[in-house]
C-alpha positions as CSV (number, residue, x, y, z in Angstrom):
1,M,-19.8,3.8,-9.7
2,R,-17.7,0.8,-10.5
3,T,-18.2,-2.2,-8.3
4,L,-15.8,-3.0,-5.4
5,H,-15.5,-6.7,-6.0
6,S,-13.2,-6.2,-8.9
7,Y,-10.6,-4.7,-6.6
8,R,-10.8,-7.1,-3.7
9,S,-7.8,-9.0,-5.0
10,V,-5.8,-9.4,-1.8
11,H,-5.6,-13.1,-0.9
12,E,-6.7,-14.4,2.5
13,K,-3.1,-15.2,3.4
14,I,-2.2,-11.5,3.1
15,K,-4.8,-10.9,5.7
16,E,-3.3,-13.7,7.8
17,F,0.1,-12.2,7.9
18,Y,-1.4,-8.7,8.4
19,R,-2.9,-10.1,11.6
20,F,0.4,-11.4,12.8
21,F,2.6,-8.5,11.6
22,P,0.2,-5.6,12.0
23,E,2.5,-2.8,13.1
24,H,4.6,-2.2,10.0
25,V,1.7,-2.9,7.6
26,E,-0.6,-0.4,9.5
27,A,2.0,2.3,9.4
28,G,2.3,2.0,5.7
29,M,-1.5,1.9,5.1
30,R,-2.0,4.8,7.6
31,R,0.3,6.9,5.4
32,S,-1.6,5.9,2.3
33,A,-5.0,6.5,3.9
34,K,-3.9,9.9,5.1
35,Q,-2.6,10.9,1.7
36,L,-5.6,9.7,-0.2
37,I,-8.1,11.4,2.1
38,E,-6.2,14.7,2.2
39,E,-5.9,14.7,-1.6
40,A,-9.7,13.8,-1.9
41,L,-10.4,16.8,0.4
42,K,-8.3,19.1,-2.0
43,A,-10.2,17.7,-5.0
44,E,-13.5,18.4,-3.2
45,V,-12.5,22.0,-2.5
46,A,-11.5,22.3,-6.2
47,L,-15.1,21.3,-7.2
48,V,-16.6,23.8,-4.7
49,V,-14.3,26.6,-5.7
50,D,-14.5,25.6,-9.4
51,A,-10.8,26.3,-9.8
52,E,-7.4,24.7,-9.1
53,P,-5.0,26.4,-6.7
54,Y,-3.6,29.7,-8.0
55,E,-5.8,29.3,-11.1
56,R,-7.1,32.7,-12.3
57,T,-10.5,32.2,-13.9
58,P,-13.8,34.2,-14.2
59,K,-15.8,31.1,-13.1
60,R,-14.1,30.9,-9.7
61,K,-16.8,30.8,-7.0
62,A,-14.6,31.3,-3.9
63,S,-11.0,31.3,-2.7
64,R,-9.0,29.0,-0.4
65,N,-7.9,30.1,3.0
66,G,-5.3,27.7,4.3
67,Y,-5.9,24.7,6.5
68,Y,-7.0,23.5,9.9
69,M,-6.4,20.2,11.7
70,R,-8.9,17.6,12.3
71,Q,-8.7,13.9,13.6
72,L,-10.4,11.0,12.0
73,I,-10.6,7.5,13.6
74,T,-9.9,4.7,11.2
75,Q,-9.0,1.0,11.3
76,Y,-5.4,2.1,11.0
77,G,-5.5,4.4,14.0
78,L,-6.1,8.1,14.5
79,L,-5.4,10.2,11.4
80,S,-4.5,13.9,11.8
81,L,-5.8,15.5,8.6
82,R,-5.1,18.9,7.1
83,M,-8.6,20.2,6.2
84,P,-8.8,22.9,3.5
85,R,-10.6,26.2,4.3
86,I,-12.4,28.5,2.0
87,R,-13.0,32.2,2.6
88,A,-16.7,32.3,1.9
89,G,-18.7,29.8,4.1
90,K,-17.8,26.4,5.3
91,V,-17.5,23.2,3.3
92,R,-19.4,20.2,4.5
93,F,-16.9,17.7,3.3
94,Q,-18.5,14.8,1.5
95,T,-15.2,12.9,1.7
96,I,-15.4,12.6,5.6
97,L,-19.1,11.6,5.5
98,R,-18.6,8.9,2.9
99,Y,-15.5,7.6,4.6
100,R,-17.5,7.1,7.8
101,R,-20.3,5.5,5.9
102,Y,-18.1,3.1,3.9
103,S,-15.1,2.8,6.0
104,G,-14.8,-0.9,5.7
105,E,-14.9,-0.9,1.9
106,I,-12.6,2.0,1.5
107,E,-10.1,0.6,3.9
108,E,-10.2,-2.7,1.9
109,L,-9.4,-0.7,-1.3
110,I,-6.6,1.2,0.4
111,R,-5.2,-2.2,1.6
112,G,-5.3,-3.4,-2.0
113,L,-3.5,-0.4,-3.1
114,F,-0.8,-0.9,-0.5
115,F,-0.2,-4.6,-1.4
116,G,-1.1,-4.8,-5.0
117,G,0.7,-1.7,-6.3
118,V,-0.6,1.8,-6.9
119,S,-2.3,2.3,-10.3
120,T,-4.2,5.3,-11.7
121,R,-7.3,3.1,-12.2
122,K,-7.4,2.0,-8.5
123,V,-6.8,5.5,-7.2
124,G,-9.6,6.7,-9.4
125,V,-12.0,4.2,-7.9
126,V,-11.1,5.2,-4.3
127,L,-11.6,8.9,-5.2
128,E,-14.9,8.2,-6.8
129,Y,-16.0,6.3,-3.7
130,L,-14.9,9.1,-1.4
131,L,-16.3,11.9,-3.5
132,D,-19.3,10.2,-5.2
133,T,-18.3,11.9,-8.4
134,R,-15.7,11.6,-11.1
135,V,-12.5,13.7,-10.8
136,S,-10.3,14.9,-13.5
137,P,-7.6,12.5,-14.9
138,Q,-5.0,15.2,-13.9
139,T,-6.1,15.0,-10.3
140,V,-6.0,11.1,-10.3
141,S,-2.6,11.1,-11.9
142,R,-1.2,13.7,-9.4
143,I,-2.3,11.6,-6.4
144,T,-1.1,8.4,-8.0
145,Q,2.4,9.9,-8.4
146,K,2.4,10.9,-4.7
147,L,1.3,7.5,-3.5
148,D,3.8,5.9,-6.0
149,R,6.6,7.9,-4.4
150,E,5.7,6.6,-1.0
151,V,5.7,3.0,-2.2
152,R,9.1,3.5,-3.8
153,I,10.5,4.9,-0.5
154,F,9.3,1.7,1.2
155,H,10.7,-0.6,-1.4
156,T,14.1,1.2,-1.5
157,R,14.7,2.0,2.2
158,A,17.8,0.8,3.8
159,L,17.4,-2.4,5.9
160,G,19.1,-3.4,9.1
161,D,20.7,-6.8,9.7
162,D,19.0,-7.3,13.0
163,Y,16.7,-10.2,12.1
164,Q,17.0,-13.5,13.8
165,Y,14.1,-15.2,11.9
166,L,13.1,-14.6,8.3
167,F,9.8,-15.9,6.9
168,L,9.4,-16.2,3.1
169,D,6.2,-16.9,1.3
170,G,4.6,-16.6,-2.1
171,I,1.1,-15.5,-1.8
172,V,-1.2,-15.9,-4.8
173,Q,-3.4,-13.0,-5.5
174,S,-6.0,-12.4,-8.3
175,E,-6.6,-9.1,-10.0
176,R,-9.4,-8.2,-12.5
177,A,-7.9,-6.8,-15.7
178,A,-9.5,-5.7,-19.0
179,D,-8.8,-9.1,-20.6
180,G,-10.0,-11.1,-17.7
181,A,-8.7,-12.2,-14.2
182,M,-5.0,-12.4,-13.7
183,R,-3.3,-14.5,-11.0
184,G,0.2,-14.1,-9.8
185,P,2.3,-14.5,-6.7
186,L,3.3,-11.8,-4.2
187,L,6.7,-12.7,-2.8
188,V,6.8,-11.6,0.8
189,A,9.5,-11.4,3.4
190,Y,8.7,-10.8,7.1
191,G,10.9,-11.2,10.0
192,I,11.5,-11.1,13.8
193,T,14.3,-9.0,15.2
194,H,16.6,-9.9,18.1
195,D,14.6,-7.7,20.4
196,G,11.3,-9.5,19.3
197,R,9.9,-6.9,16.9
198,R,7.8,-8.4,14.1
199,E,8.0,-6.6,10.8
200,V,6.9,-7.0,7.2
201,I,10.3,-6.3,5.5
202,D,9.3,-6.1,1.9
203,Y,7.1,-7.7,-0.9
204,M,7.3,-8.0,-4.7
205,K,4.8,-8.8,-7.4
206,A,6.2,-11.6,-9.7
207,K,5.0,-13.6,-12.7
208,A,5.8,-16.8,-11.0
209,E,7.6,-18.3,-7.9
210,S,10.6,-19.1,-10.1
211,E,14.2,-19.4,-8.9
212,A,15.1,-16.2,-10.8
213,A,12.2,-14.2,-9.2
214,W,13.1,-15.3,-5.7
215,E,16.8,-14.7,-6.3
216,G,16.1,-11.1,-7.5
217,F,13.9,-10.4,-4.5
218,L,16.5,-11.8,-2.0
219,E,19.4,-10.1,-3.7
220,D,17.6,-6.8,-3.3
221,L,17.1,-7.4,0.4
222,Y,20.8,-8.3,0.7
223,R,22.0,-5.2,-1.2
224,R,19.8,-3.0,1.1
225,G,21.5,-4.3,4.2
226,L,19.9,-7.6,5.2
227,T,23.1,-9.6,4.7
228,G,22.0,-12.4,7.0
229,K,24.9,-12.4,9.4
230,R,22.7,-12.6,12.4
231,L,20.0,-14.8,11.0
232,K,19.4,-18.1,12.9
233,L,16.7,-19.5,10.7
234,V,14.8,-18.9,7.4
235,V,11.3,-20.5,7.3
236,A,9.7,-21.0,4.0
237,D,7.1,-23.1,2.1
238,G,8.1,-25.8,-0.3
239,A,8.6,-23.6,-3.4
240,C,11.5,-25.3,-5.3
241,G,12.6,-21.9,-6.8
242,L,13.1,-20.5,-3.3
243,W,15.5,-23.3,-2.4
244,G,17.9,-22.5,-5.2
245,A,17.7,-18.8,-4.6
246,M,18.5,-19.3,-0.9
247,E,21.6,-21.4,-1.8
248,R,23.0,-18.4,-3.8
249,V,22.0,-15.5,-1.6
250,Y,22.1,-16.8,2.0
251,P,24.1,-20.1,1.7
252,R,25.2,-20.2,5.3
253,V,21.7,-19.7,6.8
254,R,19.7,-22.8,7.9
255,L,16.5,-23.2,5.9
256,S,13.4,-24.8,7.4
257,S,11.0,-25.8,4.7
258,F,8.3,-28.2,3.7
259,L,9.1,-30.6,0.9
260,C,9.9,-29.1,-2.4
261,K,6.8,-29.0,-4.6
């Protein structure tokens, strides 16, 4: 079992804005947790049955028999899970038992996936933690693709122009790689709508808090619908690159910032 500390790369400031803007973040992580757990359940059944769905093989030990619904309480709320059935006997799912035992660590890993980007390696670690065994590279790859699709939907969804306040921040995070620790900023936009809703709008991994990186991030928000016509104020830290990017993308919006540094 690989250690968890290698994947606890989410900076304390991410946890800070998670506390202040929990609703939108929790919805995304709830979807990620549900998908991961359901796919882990399928992988566990494949180990019990000793065959993939629709696979005809003489080593098969049982056959699948649809699903039933079960609820699981998590940090992100109540998850309604599709639990696989088999025809011969009942599966005592290790996935659910281990989730309950190590919920804090697993939820930390899922949070890291949500913010840091989905990777085959990270998904493999979560699955090993849930199943207490290695799963096939094909299974890990399939689940990674599903989660990746959910992340793409989040990053490409249409945005409304109903924000009155926009908060921009570059949050440094560290991640353990094969050639050592890597540090880079996560560019984050979160806002408050005219009816008082708080929302994490989007985030993007970048190599640096450069003017080009911020401009690309803000241009993407603009193209997706956040044109800033109803914005009263943008609040940011003192990143000099952000100042220049704001001048180009939202030149008419007032910017409140610390001194450029």
